[in-house]
All heavy atoms as TSV, in Angstrom:
chain	resi	resn	atom	element	x	y	z
A	1	TYR	N	N	1.097	9.347	0.613
A	1	TYR	CA	C	1.960	8.254	0.214
A	1	TYR	C	C	2.828	8.705	-0.937
A	1	TYR	O	O	2.510	9.659	-1.641
A	1	TYR	CB	C	1.137	7.020	-0.151
A	1	TYR	CG	C	0.316	7.208	-1.391
A	1	TYR	CD1	C	0.825	6.827	-2.626
A	1	TYR	CD2	C	-0.940	7.790	-1.340
A	1	TYR	CE1	C	0.091	7.017	-3.777
A	1	TYR	CE2	C	-1.681	7.980	-2.487
A	1	TYR	CZ	C	-1.163	7.594	-3.694
A	1	TYR	OH	O	-1.883	7.785	-4.839
A	2	THR	N	N	3.912	7.995	-1.117
A	2	THR	CA	C	4.763	8.269	-2.270
A	2	THR	C	C	4.468	7.260	-3.371
A	2	THR	O	O	3.861	6.213	-3.136
A	2	THR	CB	C	6.259	8.188	-1.894
A	2	THR	OG1	O	6.557	6.874	-1.411
A	2	THR	CG2	C	6.612	9.223	-0.839
A	3	ASP	N	N	4.941	7.567	-4.574
A	3	ASP	CA	C	4.654	6.708	-5.723
A	3	ASP	C	C	5.307	5.338	-5.624
A	3	ASP	O	O	4.976	4.444	-6.394
A	3	ASP	CB	C	5.037	7.389	-7.028
A	3	ASP	CG	C	6.536	7.638	-7.158
A	3	ASP	OD1	O	7.268	7.471	-6.173
A	3	ASP	OD2	O	6.968	8.017	-8.257
A	4	GLY	N	N	6.193	5.130	-4.673
A	4	GLY	CA	C	6.795	3.819	-4.486
A	4	GLY	C	C	5.777	2.771	-4.077
A	4	GLY	O	O	6.016	1.569	-4.212
A	5	ILE	N	N	4.619	3.217	-3.601
A	5	ILE	CA	C	3.568	2.271	-3.202
A	5	ILE	C	C	2.763	1.836	-4.423
A	5	ILE	O	O	2.725	0.656	-4.757
A	5	ILE	CB	C	2.677	2.872	-2.102
A	5	ILE	CG1	C	3.541	3.082	-0.863
A	5	ILE	CG2	C	1.455	1.989	-1.845
A	5	ILE	CD1	C	2.872	3.397	0.404
A	6	ASN	N	N	2.130	2.768	-5.115
A	6	ASN	CA	C	1.291	2.362	-6.243
A	6	ASN	C	C	2.115	1.917	-7.454
A	6	ASN	O	O	1.601	1.245	-8.336
A	6	ASN	CB	C	0.308	3.460	-6.649
A	6	ASN	CG	C	0.985	4.732	-7.095
A	6	ASN	OD1	O	1.594	5.424	-6.283
A	6	ASN	ND2	N	0.862	5.059	-8.358
A	7	GLU	N	N	3.414	2.245	-7.474
A	7	GLU	CA	C	4.273	1.803	-8.571
A	7	GLU	C	C	5.198	0.652	-8.160
A	7	GLU	O	O	6.159	0.352	-8.868
A	7	GLU	CB	C	5.089	2.980	-9.101
A	7	GLU	CG	C	4.218	4.035	-9.767
A	7	GLU	CD	C	4.995	5.228	-10.275
A	7	GLU	OE1	O	6.222	5.285	-10.099
A	7	GLU	OE2	O	4.348	6.126	-10.849
A	8	ALA	N	N	4.898	-0.001	-7.038
A	8	ALA	CA	C	5.659	-1.185	-6.633
A	8	ALA	C	C	5.500	-2.243	-7.724
A	8	ALA	O	O	4.412	-2.427	-8.277
A	8	ALA	CB	C	5.150	-1.711	-5.297
A	9	ILE	N	N	6.592	-2.935	-8.060
A	9	ILE	CA	C	6.588	-3.905	-9.156
A	9	ILE	C	C	6.911	-5.297	-8.611
A	9	ILE	O	O	7.925	-5.483	-7.944
A	9	ILE	CB	C	7.614	-3.521	-10.234
A	9	ILE	CG1	C	7.355	-2.105	-10.732
A	9	ILE	CG2	C	7.588	-4.513	-11.378
A	9	ILE	CD1	C	8.436	-1.567	-11.647
A	10	ASP	N	N	6.048	-6.258	-8.908
A	10	ASP	CA	C	6.293	-7.627	-8.450
A	10	ASP	C	C	7.285	-8.333	-9.381
A	10	ASP	O	O	7.755	-7.760	-10.367
A	10	ASP	CB	C	4.984	-8.413	-8.305
A	10	ASP	CG	C	4.274	-8.684	-9.621
A	10	ASP	OD1	O	4.834	-8.408	-10.700
A	10	ASP	OD2	O	3.138	-9.196	-9.565
A	11	ALA	N	N	7.588	-9.581	-9.079
A	11	ALA	CA	C	8.581	-10.341	-9.853
A	11	ALA	C	C	8.161	-10.551	-11.309
A	11	ALA	O	O	8.998	-10.722	-12.186
A	11	ALA	CB	C	8.841	-11.686	-9.178
A	12	ALA	N	N	6.859	-10.504	-11.590
A	12	ALA	CA	C	6.363	-10.693	-12.954
A	12	ALA	C	C	6.342	-9.383	-13.746
A	12	ALA	O	O	5.996	-9.374	-14.924
A	12	ALA	CB	C	4.956	-11.290	-12.921
A	13	GLY	N	N	6.678	-8.266	-13.086
A	13	GLY	CA	C	6.699	-6.977	-13.760
A	13	GLY	C	C	5.393	-6.207	-13.694
A	13	GLY	O	O	5.222	-5.212	-14.379
A	14	SER	N	N	4.462	-6.665	-12.862
A	14	SER	CA	C	3.170	-5.988	-12.716
A	14	SER	C	C	3.251	-4.911	-11.645
A	14	SER	O	O	3.912	-5.090	-10.625
A	14	SER	CB	C	2.083	-6.990	-12.324
A	14	SER	OG	O	1.943	-7.972	-13.326
A	15	PHE	N	N	2.533	-3.804	-11.861
A	15	PHE	CA	C	2.486	-2.723	-10.895
A	15	PHE	C	C	1.385	-2.952	-9.865
A	15	PHE	O	O	0.356	-3.545	-10.178
A	15	PHE	CB	C	2.226	-1.380	-11.594
A	15	PHE	CG	C	3.416	-0.863	-12.342
A	15	PHE	CD1	C	3.583	-1.146	-13.682
A	15	PHE	CD2	C	4.375	-0.096	-11.705
A	15	PHE	CE1	C	4.675	-0.671	-14.390
A	15	PHE	CE2	C	5.471	0.385	-12.398
A	15	PHE	CZ	C	5.630	0.099	-13.735
A	16	TYR	N	N	1.580	-2.413	-8.664
A	16	TYR	CA	C	0.571	-2.480	-7.603
A	16	TYR	C	C	-0.692	-1.719	-8.013
A	16	TYR	O	O	-1.787	-2.198	-7.779
A	16	TYR	CB	C	1.154	-1.913	-6.301
A	16	TYR	CG	C	0.264	-2.086	-5.107
A	16	TYR	CD1	C	0.198	-3.295	-4.439
A	16	TYR	CD2	C	-0.516	-1.030	-4.640
A	16	TYR	CE1	C	-0.621	-3.454	-3.339
A	16	TYR	CE2	C	-1.327	-1.180	-3.539
A	16	TYR	CZ	C	-1.380	-2.385	-2.891
A	16	TYR	OH	O	-2.182	-2.542	-1.793
A	17	THR	N	N	-0.602	-0.601	-8.587
A	17	THR	CA	C	-1.640	0.258	-9.172
A	17	THR	C	C	-2.458	1.061	-8.148
A	17	THR	O	O	-2.661	0.648	-7.009
A	17	THR	CB	C	-2.651	-0.494	-10.077
A	17	THR	OG1	O	-3.532	-1.281	-9.294
A	17	THR	CG2	C	-1.943	-1.328	-11.127
A	18	MET	N	N	-2.929	2.191	-8.641
A	18	MET	CA	C	-3.815	3.055	-7.851
A	18	MET	C	C	-5.140	2.350	-7.563
A	18	MET	O	O	-5.716	2.507	-6.499
A	18	MET	CB	C	-4.092	4.364	-8.604
A	18	MET	CG	C	-2.951	5.338	-8.591
A	18	MET	SD	S	-2.655	5.996	-6.938
A	18	MET	CE	C	-4.235	6.717	-6.575
A	19	GLU	N	N	-5.627	1.614	-8.532
A	19	GLU	CA	C	-6.903	0.906	-8.351
A	19	GLU	C	C	-6.819	-0.064	-7.175
A	19	GLU	O	O	-7.719	-0.110	-6.332
A	19	GLU	CB	C	-7.281	0.154	-9.639
A	19	GLU	CG	C	-8.604	-0.562	-9.557
A	19	GLU	CD	C	-9.792	0.371	-9.376
A	19	GLU	OE1	O	-9.741	1.518	-9.845
A	19	GLU	OE2	O	-10.779	-0.068	-8.741
A	20	ARG	N	N	-5.742	-0.818	-7.099
A	20	ARG	CA	C	-5.580	-1.760	-5.988
A	20	ARG	C	C	-5.457	-1.015	-4.671
A	20	ARG	O	O	-6.052	-1.414	-3.668
A	20	ARG	CB	C	-4.354	-2.646	-6.227
A	20	ARG	CG	C	-4.184	-3.689	-5.148
A	20	ARG	CD	C	-3.083	-4.667	-5.504
A	20	ARG	NE	N	-2.881	-5.610	-4.425
A	20	ARG	CZ	C	-2.447	-6.835	-4.593
A	20	ARG	NH1	N	-2.175	-7.278	-5.808
A	20	ARG	NH2	N	-2.271	-7.632	-3.575
A	21	LEU	N	N	-4.729	0.090	-4.668
A	21	LEU	CA	C	-4.585	0.886	-3.459
A	21	LEU	C	C	-5.956	1.377	-2.988
A	21	LEU	O	O	-6.296	1.251	-1.806
A	21	LEU	CB	C	-3.658	2.075	-3.730
A	21	LEU	CG	C	-3.268	2.900	-2.532
A	21	LEU	CD1	C	-1.831	3.379	-2.694
A	21	LEU	CD2	C	-4.175	4.068	-2.340
A	22	ARG	N	N	-6.759	1.907	-3.890
A	22	ARG	CA	C	-8.104	2.387	-3.531
A	22	ARG	C	C	-8.969	1.255	-2.968
A	22	ARG	O	O	-9.681	1.438	-1.981
A	22	ARG	CB	C	-8.795	2.983	-4.757
A	22	ARG	CG	C	-8.285	4.317	-5.161
A	22	ARG	CD	C	-9.126	4.888	-6.311
A	22	ARG	NE	N	-8.455	6.017	-6.889
A	22	ARG	CZ	C	-7.916	6.043	-8.096
A	22	ARG	NH1	N	-8.002	4.997	-8.896
A	22	ARG	NH2	N	-7.321	7.114	-8.546
A	23	GLU	N	N	-8.919	0.106	-3.614
A	23	GLU	CA	C	-9.716	-1.040	-3.148
A	23	GLU	C	C	-9.322	-1.442	-1.736
A	23	GLU	O	O	-10.183	-1.721	-0.896
A	23	GLU	CB	C	-9.535	-2.226	-4.095
A	23	GLU	CG	C	-10.211	-2.055	-5.433
A	23	GLU	CD	C	-9.881	-3.180	-6.399
A	23	GLU	OE1	O	-9.229	-4.177	-6.003
A	23	GLU	OE2	O	-10.268	-3.056	-7.572
A	24	ARG	N	N	-8.026	-1.486	-1.459
A	24	ARG	CA	C	-7.562	-1.892	-0.127
A	24	ARG	C	C	-7.955	-0.879	0.941
A	24	ARG	O	O	-8.318	-1.243	2.043
A	24	ARG	CB	C	-6.050	-2.109	-0.107
A	24	ARG	CG	C	-5.560	-3.235	-0.989
A	24	ARG	CD	C	-6.299	-4.543	-0.705
A	24	ARG	NE	N	-5.846	-5.613	-1.560
A	24	ARG	CZ	C	-6.402	-5.958	-2.712
A	24	ARG	NH1	N	-7.447	-5.324	-3.171
A	24	ARG	NH2	N	-5.927	-6.948	-3.427
A	25	VAL	N	N	-7.900	0.401	0.603
A	25	VAL	CA	C	-8.318	1.441	1.559
A	25	VAL	C	C	-9.800	1.278	1.884
A	25	VAL	O	O	-10.199	1.333	3.048
A	25	VAL	CB	C	-8.024	2.854	1.006
A	25	VAL	CG1	C	-8.714	3.923	1.846
A	25	VAL	CG2	C	-6.524	3.106	0.974
A	26	LEU	N	N	-10.620	1.061	0.881
A	26	LEU	CA	C	-12.052	0.883	1.105
A	26	LEU	C	C	-12.353	-0.373	1.914
A	26	LEU	O	O	-13.258	-0.380	2.748
A	26	LEU	CB	C	-12.801	0.839	-0.224
A	26	LEU	CG	C	-12.847	2.157	-0.998
A	26	LEU	CD1	C	-13.451	1.939	-2.384
A	26	LEU	CD2	C	-13.630	3.199	-0.229
A	27	GLN	N	N	-11.596	-1.429	1.698
A	27	GLN	CA	C	-11.815	-2.691	2.413
A	27	GLN	C	C	-11.316	-2.647	3.848
A	27	GLN	O	O	-11.820	-3.361	4.708
A	27	GLN	CB	C	-11.110	-3.842	1.688
A	27	GLN	CG	C	-11.705	-4.172	0.346
A	27	GLN	CD	C	-10.843	-5.154	-0.434
A	27	GLN	OE1	O	-9.734	-5.505	-0.042
A	27	GLN	NE2	N	-11.345	-5.591	-1.578
A	28	ALA	N	N	-10.316	-1.794	4.118
A	28	ALA	CA	C	-9.654	-1.802	5.423
A	28	ALA	C	C	-10.524	-1.257	6.547
A	28	ALA	O	O	-10.358	-1.641	7.699
A	28	ALA	CB	C	-8.344	-1.010	5.341
A	29	GLY	N	N	-11.423	-0.343	6.264
A	29	GLY	CA	C	-12.262	0.225	7.307
A	29	GLY	C	C	-11.907	1.663	7.616
A	29	GLY	O	O	-11.158	2.300	6.880
A	30	ALA	N	N	-12.415	2.160	8.725
A	30	ALA	CA	C	-12.315	3.584	9.029
A	30	ALA	C	C	-11.071	3.976	9.815
A	30	ALA	O	O	-10.664	5.123	9.788
A	30	ALA	CB	C	-13.558	4.023	9.796
A	31	SER	N	N	-10.464	3.074	10.530
A	31	SER	CA	C	-9.320	3.406	11.375
A	31	SER	C	C	-8.071	3.657	10.534
A	31	SER	O	O	-7.662	2.817	9.735
A	31	SER	CB	C	-9.051	2.256	12.356
A	31	SER	OG	O	-7.772	2.372	12.934
A	32	SER	N	N	-7.452	4.819	10.735
A	32	SER	CA	C	-6.241	5.127	9.966
A	32	SER	C	C	-5.115	4.157	10.294
A	32	SER	O	O	-4.316	3.809	9.422
A	32	SER	CB	C	-5.800	6.568	10.227
A	32	SER	OG	O	-5.553	6.787	11.595
A	33	GLU	N	N	-5.056	3.695	11.523
A	33	GLU	CA	C	-4.035	2.725	11.914
A	33	GLU	C	C	-4.210	1.408	11.165
A	33	GLU	O	O	-3.252	0.828	10.662
A	33	GLU	CB	C	-4.091	2.477	13.421
A	33	GLU	CG	C	-3.002	1.576	13.928
A	33	GLU	CD	C	-3.030	1.426	15.438
A	33	GLU	OE1	O	-3.749	2.170	16.109
A	33	GLU	OE2	O	-2.317	0.539	15.938
A	34	VAL	N	N	-5.448	0.970	11.040
A	34	VAL	CA	C	-5.743	-0.273	10.324
A	34	VAL	C	C	-5.489	-0.110	8.834
A	34	VAL	O	O	-4.922	-0.991	8.190
A	34	VAL	CB	C	-7.192	-0.735	10.595
A	34	VAL	CG1	C	-7.580	-1.897	9.691
A	34	VAL	CG2	C	-7.365	-1.116	12.054
A	35	VAL	N	N	-5.880	1.028	8.272
A	35	VAL	CA	C	-5.654	1.279	6.849
A	35	VAL	C	C	-4.161	1.216	6.538
A	35	VAL	O	O	-3.734	0.554	5.593
A	35	VAL	CB	C	-6.245	2.643	6.411
A	35	VAL	CG1	C	-5.775	3.010	5.014
A	35	VAL	CG2	C	-7.761	2.605	6.464
A	36	GLY	N	N	-3.349	1.901	7.336
A	36	GLY	CA	C	-1.900	1.902	7.108
A	36	GLY	C	C	-1.298	0.514	7.196
A	36	GLY	O	O	-0.524	0.110	6.331
A	37	ALA	N	N	-1.658	-0.221	8.233
A	37	ALA	CA	C	-1.119	-1.572	8.419
A	37	ALA	C	C	-1.567	-2.503	7.290
A	37	ALA	O	O	-0.784	-3.314	6.791
A	37	ALA	CB	C	-1.556	-2.132	9.769
A	38	THR	N	N	-2.820	-2.368	6.878
A	38	THR	CA	C	-3.352	-3.206	5.805
A	38	THR	C	C	-2.632	-2.937	4.489
A	38	THR	O	O	-2.256	-3.868	3.769
A	38	THR	CB	C	-4.870	-2.965	5.635
A	38	THR	OG1	O	-5.524	-3.324	6.856
A	38	THR	CG2	C	-5.438	-3.772	4.489
A	39	LEU	N	N	-2.432	-1.654	4.167
A	39	LEU	CA	C	-1.731	-1.316	2.922
A	39	LEU	C	C	-0.297	-1.823	2.935
A	39	LEU	O	O	0.172	-2.394	1.953
A	39	LEU	CB	C	-1.749	0.188	2.692
A	39	LEU	CG	C	-3.054	0.776	2.198
A	39	LEU	CD1	C	-2.957	2.292	2.126
A	39	LEU	CD2	C	-3.420	0.205	0.844
A	40	LEU	N	N	0.391	-1.611	4.029
A	40	LEU	CA	C	1.777	-2.065	4.127
A	40	LEU	C	C	1.875	-3.580	3.955
A	40	LEU	O	O	2.702	-4.077	3.201
A	40	LEU	CB	C	2.381	-1.639	5.466
A	40	LEU	CG	C	3.839	-1.966	5.688
A	40	LEU	CD1	C	4.718	-1.336	4.618
A	40	LEU	CD2	C	4.271	-1.499	7.062
A	41	GLN	N	N	1.005	-4.307	4.618
A	41	GLN	CA	C	1.002	-5.766	4.506
A	41	GLN	C	C	0.685	-6.202	3.071
A	41	GLN	O	O	1.313	-7.109	2.539
A	41	GLN	CB	C	-0.024	-6.366	5.465
A	41	GLN	CG	C	-0.124	-7.873	5.375
A	41	GLN	CD	C	-1.215	-8.421	6.291
A	41	GLN	OE1	O	-1.964	-7.683	6.913
A	41	GLN	NE2	N	-1.291	-9.733	6.358
A	42	ASP	N	N	-0.269	-5.521	2.438
A	42	ASP	CA	C	-0.661	-5.904	1.084
A	42	ASP	C	C	0.450	-5.619	0.074
A	42	ASP	O	O	0.695	-6.431	-0.823
A	42	ASP	CB	C	-1.949	-5.190	0.674
A	42	ASP	CG	C	-2.554	-5.790	-0.578
A	42	ASP	OD1	O	-2.785	-7.024	-0.599
A	42	ASP	OD2	O	-2.785	-5.042	-1.537
A	43	VAL	N	N	1.133	-4.489	0.213
A	43	VAL	CA	C	2.233	-4.178	-0.707
A	43	VAL	C	C	3.356	-5.197	-0.523
A	43	VAL	O	O	3.911	-5.691	-1.509
A	43	VAL	CB	C	2.756	-2.741	-0.488
A	43	VAL	CG1	C	4.031	-2.503	-1.274
A	43	VAL	CG2	C	1.705	-1.723	-0.901
A	44	ARG	N	N	3.684	-5.532	0.706
A	44	ARG	CA	C	4.728	-6.536	0.952
A	44	ARG	C	C	4.350	-7.886	0.361
A	44	ARG	O	O	5.178	-8.569	-0.236
A	44	ARG	CB	C	4.994	-6.663	2.453
A	44	ARG	CG	C	5.755	-5.500	3.011
A	44	ARG	CD	C	6.008	-5.684	4.480
A	44	ARG	NE	N	6.845	-4.612	4.994
A	44	ARG	CZ	C	6.903	-4.268	6.257
A	44	ARG	NH1	N	6.174	-4.904	7.168
A	44	ARG	NH2	N	7.687	-3.280	6.652
A	45	GLN	N	N	3.085	-8.273	0.527
A	45	GLN	CA	C	2.616	-9.544	-0.031
A	45	GLN	C	C	2.658	-9.490	-1.556
A	45	GLN	O	O	3.054	-10.457	-2.208
A	45	GLN	CB	C	1.204	-9.840	0.448
A	45	GLN	CG	C	0.658	-11.160	-0.025
A	45	GLN	CD	C	-0.736	-11.431	0.523
A	45	GLN	OE1	O	-1.286	-10.659	1.302
A	45	GLN	NE2	N	-1.307	-12.539	0.115
A	46	PHE	N	N	2.257	-8.369	-2.137
A	46	PHE	CA	C	2.271	-8.196	-3.585
A	46	PHE	C	C	3.685	-8.324	-4.139
A	46	PHE	O	O	3.911	-8.993	-5.143
A	46	PHE	CB	C	1.691	-6.820	-3.939
A	46	PHE	CG	C	1.807	-6.472	-5.391
A	46	PHE	CD1	C	0.912	-6.968	-6.312
A	46	PHE	CD2	C	2.830	-5.649	-5.839
A	46	PHE	CE1	C	1.024	-6.650	-7.661
A	46	PHE	CE2	C	2.954	-5.327	-7.180
A	46	PHE	CZ	C	2.042	-5.827	-8.089
A	47	LEU	N	N	4.661	-7.697	-3.478
A	47	LEU	CA	C	6.052	-7.752	-3.931
A	47	LEU	C	C	6.616	-9.166	-3.868
A	47	LEU	O	O	7.414	-9.555	-4.706
A	47	LEU	CB	C	6.929	-6.825	-3.099
A	47	LEU	CG	C	6.790	-5.335	-3.369
A	47	LEU	CD1	C	7.589	-4.549	-2.354
A	47	LEU	CD2	C	7.237	-5.007	-4.773
A	48	GLY	N	N	6.198	-9.927	-2.888
A	48	GLY	CA	C	6.734	-11.278	-2.718
A	48	GLY	C	C	8.232	-11.221	-2.531
A	48	GLY	O	O	8.728	-10.497	-1.681
A	49	LYS	N	N	8.969	-11.917	-3.373
A	49	LYS	CA	C	10.431	-11.935	-3.276
A	49	LYS	C	C	11.091	-10.887	-4.164
A	49	LYS	O	O	12.314	-10.798	-4.212
A	49	LYS	CB	C	10.948	-13.328	-3.609
A	49	LYS	CG	C	10.537	-14.356	-2.584
A	49	LYS	CD	C	11.165	-15.691	-2.830
A	49	LYS	CE	C	10.708	-16.661	-1.747
A	49	LYS	NZ	N	11.504	-17.855	-1.710
A	50	ALA	N	N	10.285	-10.101	-4.861
A	50	ALA	CA	C	10.839	-9.046	-5.712
A	50	ALA	C	C	11.453	-7.958	-4.832
A	50	ALA	O	O	10.929	-7.649	-3.768
A	50	ALA	CB	C	9.747	-8.445	-6.592
A	51	PRO	N	N	12.552	-7.365	-5.252
A	51	PRO	CA	C	13.167	-6.307	-4.456
A	51	PRO	C	C	12.333	-5.029	-4.511
A	51	PRO	O	O	11.653	-4.764	-5.505
A	51	PRO	CB	C	14.517	-6.091	-5.135
A	51	PRO	CG	C	14.296	-6.521	-6.542
A	51	PRO	CD	C	13.294	-7.646	-6.468
A	52	GLN	N	N	12.395	-4.270	-3.444
A	52	GLN	CA	C	11.729	-2.970	-3.412
A	52	GLN	C	C	12.547	-2.024	-4.282
A	52	GLN	O	O	13.715	-1.772	-4.010
A	52	GLN	CB	C	11.654	-2.461	-1.979
A	52	GLN	CG	C	10.955	-1.128	-1.840
A	52	GLN	CD	C	10.885	-0.682	-0.395
A	52	GLN	OE1	O	10.824	-1.494	0.515
A	52	GLN	NE2	N	10.896	0.614	-0.181
A	53	ALA	N	N	11.962	-1.480	-5.343
A	53	ALA	CA	C	12.700	-0.690	-6.316
A	53	ALA	C	C	12.662	0.811	-6.036
A	53	ALA	O	O	13.420	1.566	-6.625
A	53	ALA	CB	C	12.153	-0.957	-7.714
A	54	ASP	N	N	11.791	1.258	-5.154
A	54	ASP	CA	C	11.636	2.687	-4.892
A	54	ASP	C	C	11.318	2.867	-3.409
A	54	ASP	O	O	10.869	1.934	-2.745
A	54	ASP	CB	C	10.500	3.239	-5.750
A	54	ASP	CG	C	10.478	4.754	-5.862
A	54	ASP	OD1	O	11.330	5.419	-5.229
A	54	ASP	OD2	O	9.613	5.282	-6.570
A	55	ASP	N	N	11.544	4.099	-2.929
A	55	ASP	CA	C	11.203	4.368	-1.530
A	55	ASP	C	C	9.685	4.351	-1.365
A	55	ASP	O	O	8.946	4.599	-2.305
A	55	ASP	CB	C	11.772	5.717	-1.080
A	55	ASP	CG	C	11.135	6.882	-1.812
A	55	ASP	OD1	O	11.083	6.836	-3.056
A	55	ASP	OD2	O	10.687	7.818	-1.149
A	56	MET	N	N	9.248	4.014	-0.173
A	56	MET	CA	C	7.814	3.991	0.143
A	56	MET	C	C	7.601	4.761	1.431
A	56	MET	O	O	8.233	4.490	2.437
A	56	MET	CB	C	7.323	2.564	0.323
A	56	MET	CG	C	7.345	1.736	-0.910
A	56	MET	SD	S	6.600	0.140	-0.612
A	56	MET	CE	C	7.325	-0.806	-1.923
A	57	CYS	N	N	6.707	5.717	1.357
A	57	CYS	CA	C	6.378	6.522	2.529
A	57	CYS	C	C	4.853	6.702	2.553
A	57	CYS	O	O	4.251	6.977	1.527
A	57	CYS	CB	C	7.074	7.877	2.460
A	57	CYS	SG	S	6.715	8.929	3.873
A	58	MET	N	N	4.273	6.522	3.730
A	58	MET	CA	C	2.839	6.655	3.864
A	58	MET	C	C	2.544	7.314	5.201
A	58	MET	O	O	3.131	6.956	6.218
A	58	MET	CB	C	2.206	5.260	3.789
A	58	MET	CG	C	0.745	5.213	4.003
A	58	MET	SD	S	0.021	3.551	3.773
A	58	MET	CE	C	1.315	2.406	4.193
A	59	VAL	N	N	1.666	8.280	5.203
A	59	VAL	CA	C	1.227	8.946	6.430
A	59	VAL	C	C	-0.260	8.726	6.546
A	59	VAL	O	O	-1.014	9.020	5.617
A	59	VAL	CB	C	1.539	10.455	6.402
A	59	VAL	CG1	C	1.012	11.130	7.654
A	59	VAL	CG2	C	3.044	10.688	6.242
A	60	CYS	N	N	-0.698	8.178	7.668
A	60	CYS	CA	C	-2.115	7.929	7.894
A	60	CYS	C	C	-2.563	8.714	9.116
A	60	CYS	O	O	-1.893	8.691	10.146
A	60	CYS	CB	C	-2.369	6.443	8.126
A	60	CYS	SG	S	-1.841	5.395	6.777
A	61	PHE	N	N	-3.669	9.387	8.997
A	61	PHE	CA	C	-4.179	10.153	10.134
A	61	PHE	C	C	-5.688	10.136	10.117
A	61	PHE	O	O	-6.316	9.861	9.090
A	61	PHE	CB	C	-3.635	11.587	10.131
A	61	PHE	CG	C	-3.982	12.372	8.900
A	61	PHE	CD1	C	-5.128	13.142	8.855
A	61	PHE	CD2	C	-3.166	12.309	7.786
A	61	PHE	CE1	C	-5.441	13.864	7.711
A	61	PHE	CE2	C	-3.474	13.027	6.636
A	61	PHE	CZ	C	-4.613	13.809	6.611
A	62	GLY	N	N	-6.270	10.396	11.237
A	62	GLY	CA	C	-7.710	10.412	11.345
A	62	GLY	C	C	-8.146	11.436	12.381
A	62	GLY	O	O	-7.328	12.049	13.061
A	63	ARG	N	N	-9.401	11.580	12.527
A	63	ARG	CA	C	-9.992	12.523	13.452
A	63	ARG	C	C	-10.150	11.876	14.825
A	63	ARG	O	O	-10.586	10.735	14.919
A	63	ARG	CB	C	-11.345	12.962	12.923
A	63	ARG	CG	C	-12.013	14.023	13.748
A	63	ARG	CD	C	-13.251	14.464	13.073
A	63	ARG	NE	N	-12.852	15.428	12.046
A	63	ARG	CZ	C	-13.686	16.161	11.369
A	63	ARG	NH1	N	-14.971	16.053	11.563
A	63	ARG	NH2	N	-13.242	17.009	10.468
A	64	LEU	N	N	-9.781	12.579	15.863
A	64	LEU	CA	C	-9.957	12.082	17.227
A	64	LEU	C	C	-11.344	12.422	17.736
A	64	LEU	O	O	-11.888	13.459	17.415
A	64	LEU	CB	C	-8.912	12.688	18.160
A	64	LEU	CG	C	-7.451	12.315	17.881
A	64	LEU	CD1	C	-6.536	13.090	18.818
A	64	LEU	CD2	C	-7.267	10.831	18.070
A	65	GLY	N	N	-11.839	11.524	18.569
A	65	GLY	CA	C	-13.064	11.822	19.290
A	65	GLY	C	C	-14.264	11.574	18.530
A	65	GLY	O	O	-15.325	11.707	18.530
């Protein structure tokens, strides 16, 4: 991921933070597809109506079989 995710800033000026990112990954489960979708949804919800101030890139992968 790029820093645009953990440094996303909401309308109140609060950062998304690494701690929140770690918590969401642990809560999301084992599937890389679910982890990616969960993080994206959570960052969007966190931002609310605040504009996205930085680029966001995330690559999720897992083991097959």
